[in-house]
C-alpha positions as CSV (number, residue, x, y, z in Angstrom):
1,M,0.1,-0.2,0.1
2,K,2.7,2.3,0.7
3,M,4.5,1.3,-2.4
4,L,1.2,2.7,-4.6
5,V,1.0,6.0,-3.0
6,S,4.7,6.6,-3.6
7,I,4.2,5.9,-7.1
8,N,1.1,7.9,-7.2
9,H,3.2,10.5,-5.6
10,I,6.2,10.1,-7.9
11,G,3.6,10.2,-11.1
12,C,2.1,13.6,-9.6
13,I,5.4,15.1,-9.1
14,L,6.4,13.6,-12.9
15,F,3.1,15.1,-14.7
16,V,3.6,18.5,-12.8
17,Y,7.3,18.6,-14.0
18,L,6.2,17.9,-17.5
19,R,3.6,20.0,-17.8
20,S,5.7,22.6,-16.3
21,R,8.5,22.3,-18.8
22,E,6.1,22.3,-21.9
23,Q,4.7,25.7,-20.4
24,M,8.4,26.5,-20.3
25,L,9.1,25.5,-23.7
26,R,5.9,27.4,-24.9
27,V,7.1,30.5,-23.0
28,L,10.6,30.2,-24.7
29,R,9.2,29.6,-28.0
30,M,7.1,32.7,-28.1
31,I,10.1,34.7,-26.8
32,W,12.1,33.4,-29.6
33,K,9.2,34.3,-32.3
34,G,9.1,37.8,-30.9
35,F,12.5,38.1,-31.0
36,V,12.7,36.8,-34.5
37,K,9.8,39.2,-36.1
38,L,12.3,42.6,-33.7
39,V,15.4,41.2,-35.7
40,Q,13.6,41.4,-39.0
41,L,11.7,44.5,-38.2
42,A,15.0,46.0,-37.7
43,F,16.4,44.7,-40.4
44,L,13.8,46.2,-42.0
45,T,14.5,48.9,-40.8
46,F,18.0,49.8,-41.6
47,I,17.9,48.3,-45.4
48,L,14.8,51.2,-45.0
49,F,17.2,53.6,-43.7
50,I,20.1,53.2,-46.0
51,S,17.9,52.8,-49.4
52,V,16.3,56.4,-48.0
53,I,20.3,57.7,-47.5
54,G,21.1,56.0,-50.6
55,L,18.4,57.8,-53.0
56,I,19.2,61.2,-51.4
57,N,22.9,61.4,-51.9
58,L,21.2,60.0,-55.8
59,Y,19.3,62.8,-56.6
60,T,21.8,65.2,-55.1
61,I,24.4,64.1,-57.4
62,G,22.2,63.1,-60.4
63,S,20.1,66.4,-60.0
64,T,23.2,68.6,-60.0
65,Y,25.5,67.3,-62.7
66,S,24.4,69.3,-65.3
67,Q,25.6,72.5,-63.8
68,M,29.3,71.2,-63.0
69,L,31.1,72.3,-65.8
70,T,34.7,72.5,-66.8
71,P,36.7,76.2,-67.2
72,E,36.2,75.3,-70.8
73,E,32.6,74.9,-70.6
74,L,32.2,77.4,-68.7
75,A,34.0,80.0,-71.2
76,S,31.3,79.6,-73.5
77,T,28.1,80.7,-71.1
78,D,26.8,84.0,-69.8
79,F,28.6,83.0,-66.2
80,M,31.2,84.8,-67.8
81,A,29.8,88.0,-67.4
82,A,31.8,90.3,-65.2
83,D,28.7,90.6,-62.7
84,V,28.5,87.4,-61.7
85,P,31.4,86.5,-58.6
86,I,33.4,83.3,-58.0
87,L,32.5,81.8,-54.9
88,V,35.4,79.7,-52.7
89,L,34.2,77.6,-50.1
90,G,36.3,77.3,-46.6
91,A,38.4,74.4,-46.2
92,G,40.6,74.4,-43.1
93,V,44.3,76.1,-42.9
94,V,47.5,75.7,-41.5
95,N,48.4,77.6,-38.1
96,N,46.5,80.3,-39.5
97,E,48.8,80.8,-42.3
98,E,48.4,79.2,-45.4
99,P,45.7,77.2,-46.7
100,S,45.2,73.5,-46.3
101,L,45.9,71.3,-49.2
102,I,42.3,71.0,-50.1
103,L,41.8,74.7,-49.7
104,K,44.8,75.1,-52.1
105,Q,43.0,73.1,-54.7
106,R,39.9,75.4,-54.7
107,L,42.0,78.3,-55.2
108,D,43.9,77.3,-57.7
109,Q,40.9,76.2,-59.9
110,A,39.2,79.6,-58.4
111,F,42.4,81.3,-59.8
112,E,42.5,79.5,-63.5
113,V,38.3,80.6,-63.9
114,Y,39.9,83.7,-63.2
115,G,41.8,83.4,-65.3
116,L,39.5,83.3,-68.2
117,A,37.8,86.8,-66.7
118,P,40.0,89.0,-64.9
119,E,37.3,91.3,-64.4
120,K,35.5,89.1,-61.9
121,R,35.4,89.5,-58.5
122,L,35.9,86.5,-55.8
123,I,34.5,85.5,-52.6
124,M,35.7,83.9,-50.4
125,S,33.8,82.3,-48.0
126,G,34.7,80.4,-44.5
127,D,35.6,80.7,-40.7
128,H,36.7,83.6,-38.8
129,R,35.6,83.3,-35.6
130,D,38.4,85.1,-34.0
131,I,41.8,86.3,-34.4
132,Y,43.6,83.0,-34.0
133,Y,41.5,81.6,-36.8
134,N,41.0,83.6,-39.7
135,E,40.2,81.5,-42.4
136,V,39.4,83.8,-45.3
137,A,42.1,86.1,-44.9
138,V,44.4,83.3,-45.6
139,M,42.6,82.1,-48.7
140,K,42.9,86.3,-49.8
141,D,46.6,86.5,-49.2
142,Y,47.0,83.2,-51.4
143,L,45.3,84.5,-54.7
144,V,46.9,88.1,-53.9
145,N,50.2,86.7,-54.1
146,K,49.5,84.4,-57.4
147,G,48.3,88.0,-59.4
148,V,44.8,88.9,-58.5
149,P,44.1,92.7,-57.0
150,S,43.1,92.6,-53.7
151,S,40.2,95.0,-54.1
152,Q,38.6,92.1,-56.1
153,I,38.6,89.5,-53.7
154,Y,35.6,89.9,-50.8
155,L,35.9,88.6,-47.3
156,D,32.7,86.5,-46.2
157,H,34.1,85.6,-42.3
158,A,31.0,84.3,-41.5
159,G,30.4,80.8,-44.1
160,Y,30.9,78.7,-41.0
161,S,28.7,75.8,-43.2
162,T,27.7,75.2,-46.9
163,Y,24.5,76.0,-46.4
164,A,25.3,79.8,-43.9
165,S,27.9,80.3,-47.2
166,L,25.6,79.9,-50.0
167,Y,22.6,82.0,-47.6
168,R,24.9,84.9,-46.5
169,L,25.6,85.3,-50.2
170,K,21.7,85.2,-51.4
171,E,20.3,86.8,-48.6
172,V,22.9,89.1,-46.9
173,I,25.2,90.1,-50.0
174,G,22.5,90.6,-52.0
175,E,23.7,88.3,-55.0
176,E,21.4,86.3,-57.3
177,R,23.9,84.5,-59.7
178,V,27.6,82.6,-59.0
179,I,30.2,80.2,-60.1
180,I,31.0,78.0,-57.1
181,V,34.5,76.4,-56.6
182,T,35.1,73.2,-54.8
183,Q,35.6,70.0,-54.7
184,G,33.3,67.8,-56.9
185,Y,32.3,65.3,-53.8
186,H,30.9,68.5,-52.3
187,L,29.7,70.4,-55.1
188,S,26.7,68.4,-55.8
189,R,25.4,69.5,-52.0
190,A,26.3,73.5,-52.4
191,L,24.7,73.4,-56.0
192,M,21.8,71.7,-54.4
193,L,21.7,74.0,-51.5
194,A,22.0,76.9,-54.0
195,R,19.0,76.1,-55.8
196,G,17.4,75.6,-52.9
197,L,18.0,79.6,-52.1
198,G,16.9,80.4,-55.6
199,L,20.3,81.3,-56.7
200,D,21.2,80.8,-60.4
201,A,24.1,78.7,-59.9
202,V,26.9,76.1,-61.5
203,G,30.0,74.8,-60.5
204,V,33.8,74.0,-61.3
205,P,35.3,71.2,-60.0
206,A,38.9,71.5,-58.2
207,P,40.9,68.6,-58.3
208,D,41.0,66.4,-55.1
209,S,43.4,64.9,-53.1
210,K,43.4,61.1,-52.7
211,S,44.5,61.4,-48.6
212,S,41.7,60.7,-46.1
213,R,39.5,61.0,-49.3
214,G,37.4,57.8,-48.0
215,Y,36.2,59.7,-44.7
216,R,35.5,63.3,-46.8
217,E,33.0,61.0,-49.1
218,M,31.8,59.4,-46.1
219,R,30.8,62.5,-44.4
220,E,29.3,64.1,-47.2
221,I,27.0,61.2,-47.8
222,F,25.4,62.2,-44.2
223,A,26.0,65.8,-44.6
224,R,24.0,65.6,-48.2
225,V,20.8,64.3,-46.5
226,K,21.3,66.7,-44.3
227,D,21.2,69.7,-46.8
228,F,18.4,67.8,-48.5
229,A,16.2,68.4,-45.4
230,I,17.4,71.7,-45.1
231,T,16.6,72.2,-48.8
232,Y,13.1,70.3,-49.1
233,L,12.0,69.5,-45.3
234,G,12.2,72.7,-43.8
235,Y,15.0,71.8,-41.0
236,E,17.1,74.1,-39.8
237,E,20.6,74.1,-38.8
238,E,21.1,74.4,-35.2
239,E,23.5,77.0,-35.9
240,S,21.5,80.0,-38.1
241,P,23.4,82.0,-40.5
242,I,24.7,85.2,-39.4
243,L,22.9,88.3,-41.1
244,G,25.1,90.8,-39.8
245,E,28.6,91.5,-41.4
246,K,27.6,92.9,-44.6
247,F,28.7,94.1,-47.7
248,D,27.9,94.4,-51.2
249,L,30.2,94.1,-54.5
250,L,30.0,97.5,-55.2
251,M,32.2,98.1,-52.6
252,D,36.2,97.7,-52.6
253,G,37.1,94.2,-51.9
254,D,39.7,95.3,-49.5
255,Q,36.9,97.0,-47.1
256,T,35.5,93.3,-46.3
257,N,39.3,92.7,-44.9
258,D,38.4,93.7,-41.4
259,K,34.7,92.3,-40.4
260,E,34.4,94.6,-37.2
261,G,34.1,97.2,-39.8
262,L,31.7,95.6,-41.7
263,G,27.2,96.7,-41.0
264,N,24.9,95.4,-39.7
């Protein structure tokens, strides 16, 4: 009798164990299915994210390609008129004394364009936040040393970003047309921003340095997305363009050398 009770007891324990194990396995299967669905959703979201980034980049490059001209192609357009300025976008200086390699290439390209129309005015747009970093003054000195008259070179001291440079060209300096000089990887974004601001613009790609090109290309992929949002979706940069430091191209370029003397 005691043995029968023991067997029944063991059977009950085994039944409860098997039932609990089955429930536990059911819970584990539900958790696994949920995890698989979550991974699938994350993967699809990632694919969508990459696709959107890719499409924006393709659109930015493709929609501005026809506006990129060689100096020879530019020479046969009405952009060679004396009243259309050349805009050179800043790209860093070394020890506040000389332009970086990338910036030299932009300045050399701008000088080539200037050589086709020596009456043209040039605008140097870059970062001059304090006396220890004056990108635009270094840019001007470089071109003056190459033979460009100082009076034809204007300094936009508040070109802290590509968008700020183009916004200020239109809204502060008051220009409607422009020739933009920068590297090709950067030029498509600049031309898109110019279009969004209502500027009639073409660009001349400067030669590109192969060193650290991969980093710059990667950075540009996300910069195009940001500036696409600015152009078409109403996104605003954290740092709005400075509306002060006004000047126009009827002035002598040397009057723009000192940003403290420019109007507000």
